[in-house]
N, C-alpha and C positions, 0 to 999 in steps of 0.2 A: 688588536683581535677583533673581530666579530664575536657577535654574542650566540649561544649556541642553543636554535630554537626547533630540535630534533623532537617529536613527540616518543615518550619514554611511559608506557601504562605504569602502575601503581601494581604491585606484588597481587593483587585481588583480582588487577582487571587482564592480567597476562596471561590468567587461566578462561577467562571468559571471551568466546569469540561472538561473531553479530548477530544471530541467533540467539544466543543465551543473554544478549544485552535485550533482542527486542522482548523477548519474553520479560523481564525484569521490568523495563517502560511499560506492557501492557498490563502487567499486573495490579497497580491502582485500579484500573477501570475496569479489569474484570471484575474486584471486588467490590465496585461498585455496582455495577450489576449484579450481582451476586445478591447485593442487600434491596436493592429492586425488586427481584423476583421474589425473596421472601419476606417481604414487607408487604405494607398496608395501604393501600391509596387512599388519602381523604376524601373520604366526601362531597367535600364543599370544594375543596380548590384543586385538588390529586396531587396533591404532595405525598412522595412514599416516608410514610413512618414503618416503628418498628413493631412487629406483628402484636406485643402487649399493652401499644400506645391506648390514654384513655382519649388523648386530645390531640389534636394535629400541632407538630413542631411548627409550624408555619402562620397558621390565622386562625388556630387555639380551638377550632370547632370538636363536636364530640365523635370520635372517630367509629365506636360503635353504632350502629344501624342497624332497627327492624326493616320490614318490608310490609308494605299494605297490602294484606293479600287481598281484595277489592281491587287495587287497580297499582300494585308491583312498586308504589313511591316509595323512597327513604323515609322512615319516622322514625321518633328517638324512642330505644328500648320503653321509657315509661310512659310515653303516651297511650294515652288510649281511642283518640281520635284521628285520622285522615283529614291534613287542611288540605288535601288538594280533590283527595274525591268527595269531602263531607260526609264518612262514613263510621260510622262506630267499629272500632279492630279490637275490641276486647269482650270474647263470647265466654270466655270463663269468669266474668265478674259484670255484676247488674250493673246495666248502667244507670238506673234510675235512684241507690240506696247504696251500690260500692259490696254490696255482700259478694260471696263467692257461690258460683254457678257450677254443675256436673252438666255434664256431656248429655246429659237425659234429662234435666230439669226443664219443664216447659215457660214456667212461671218461677220466680223467684222465691226463695223459702222466707225470704226474711220481710220485704213487704208486697209480694204476691203479684208484683208488675207483672206483666208476660215479656216472653223474652225478645219477640218481633216487633215492639214497640207498640204506642198509643198514639191513637187517634184521635187529635182535639175534639171536643165537639161545639168547641166554640170556631174553630176555622177550616174545621176538616183536613188539618194538616200533620202525617206522620211523625213522631216523636220517638226518639231513643233515651230523651233522658226527663227528667219529672216536671219541667215548667215546658208548656209548648213556645218551641224557638221563633214563631212566627206572631203570637199575639200576647204572652205572656200568661196565659191560663194555667193552673195548677193541674196536674193530670193525678195526681196520688194521693192515697190519703197524709202521706207523711209531709207531701208537699204542700197540702192546703193547711195543716197543722203548723208548719213553719211560718209560712204567709202569715198566717193569723199571729201569732208571738212577733214575728219582726216587727208586724204592723202596729203592734202597741205599743214599741217601744218609744220615746221622748225623740230618739235622733229622728225615725221615722216619719212621724207626724211634723216633725217641723219641715223636715223635708220635701214631704208633700204638702205643706203650706207654701214654701219655698215657689215649689213647682207648680200648683196654682195661681199665685202671683206673676208668675212669667209669663204664665200661657194668656191671663188678664191683659198683660202686658201686648204681646203678642199680637191679641184682638184688635188693640186698640188704633183707631186712624188719628196720625197725629195733622196739625196743621201743616199744607205745605204753602203757604204767602196769605201775606195781610190780608189780604181780601177774603180769602178763607176763617181768615181770624175774626175779622168783623160779619160776616155771616153769620155764625158758632152763636158768637153774643147776643144777634139779632133776635135766632130762633130762642137763645136762652130767655131773654127780657119775653118774648111771647108766652114762652111756657109759664112763666113764673105769674106774668096777667092772667091768662086761662085758669090757673090752680086759684088763684086769689079771687078772680068773680066767681068761679063754683064755689068757695069758701065763704063768701057771702051770701049769695044764695040760701046759702042753710044756715046763716044766723051768725057766722064768725066772723068779726069786725076787724081782727088783727089776728089774720091768721099766719104761721107759720109755714113758709114756703121748705121745703127739702133741698139739699142741693146735686145734682145732677151726681149719679151711681158713679159714674166714668168721666168725669172732666178731662175735657180735650188740652192736648197740651203741643207746645212746639217738636218737633223733629228731634231737636238735638236734648232737650229734656226728656223722651219717650226715652234717647239711646243711651242714654246718661242713666235712669232707670232699671231698665235692662241690665247692662252691664253690671250697676251693683248686685241686683236680684243673681246673675250669672255668675258675678264672683262668690257669693255666699251658697251657691249650691256648689260649685267647684270643692270649698273648703271644704264643707258638710260630708259631702263623696269621696275627699280625702279620711275624713277622720272615719267612716264606715267603710274602708276602704277591706275586703275578705284577707285574712293570713291567709300562709301556709297550714294546710292538711291534709294529712295521713294518704286520705281518700278524694280522689278529685270529686264525685258527686256531691261531696257536705260542700265542697266550695261552689259548683254547677248552682245549686238549691239556694244558697244560704245569701246569692250574688242574684239570683233570680227575684226570691222573694222580698227583697228589697228596692228593688228597682219602681220608682214611681211613675205613675202615668203624667201625660201633658208635658215632656220634655223628651228632646230628641236626645239621646245617648247613645254611648260606645263605650266597649267594652275592653280595658288596656291590660293585658296579660302581663305576669312578669317572668314568664317564660320566652318570651319575643319582642317583649316591647310592644307588640302589635296590636292596632284595633281590630275589636270584633266585632259585630253586631250583640253579642250577647258572648256568656263562657260557654254555650254551647258549641261556639267556634274554635273552640281554642282547644289544643293537643294536649296540653297540660296545666288546665287549671287549678289543681291541687298545690301549684307552687301561688297561688294567691293573683289579687289584681284588683282593679277599682274600677268603679263606671265616670265619665269623663261625658262633658258638656258637650254635643257634637255641634263644631262651630262649623261658621259659612263656608263651602267648599272642601270638607273634611270626609264628607261619602264616598268619595272615592277613592279611600286610604284604608278603608275597611277590606280587609281578607277574605270571609265569607261572606258576603255580600251574592252569593251564587241564587 
């Protein structure tokens, strides 16, 4: 006897016509489309998320974003600076000290700074913050007071000393060949002879000839000393890192007050772990950050050097 292969619908399928089956098959697709229509796309990767999602389920990016009033770029709700157009975007908060401002305040009621910014008397750059983003000059009384306090600390004095020593090493000219070294020795012998003769003319029989202030050395030795100074600078900068603060102005002012001259530095923010020329170019410095020594080839990694 042959097997009966006749199709017999189940009791539920007996009452379902072709159109009903098509609707049943399309239901999951329609539900997905409805979720997409009611959901919110991720500003970073485009994935549709629930309307109340704080972070993208796909890439983890923050879902809630504001719009820069100057260039319409998406910015973090807690950001006070647009890293796209390089403008301060929180008119209700004083950019110099972090105090609240009303719509009618032309000057900050706390620090007295003008709402439209301050022109640096040193380099003539218009600034939204208490320290000049171009040359580092303190522009407000509060900034000058903070700079004075920070520069009296042992950490800053040590930082300044290391920066000066590294700057001096940068200015030294190393030996490039054996011939160069021998010529330098000959010049030093001539220097000692001249100084000895001058001293003897003044009646000093056994003069003490001082050593040269910046003795030359080989390129290898000079590079080794530079590397040591950079390591010491980096360790000290790590120890002086700016901690998170409630107000962005607090971190900006502290970081700018502790920046030493004589060494090329960049600011690494805790917000995106990005390199900035200073915390003045970071959208959320209130999360903290630190200065790092700007090495060779790192200049093009800075995000706000326009």
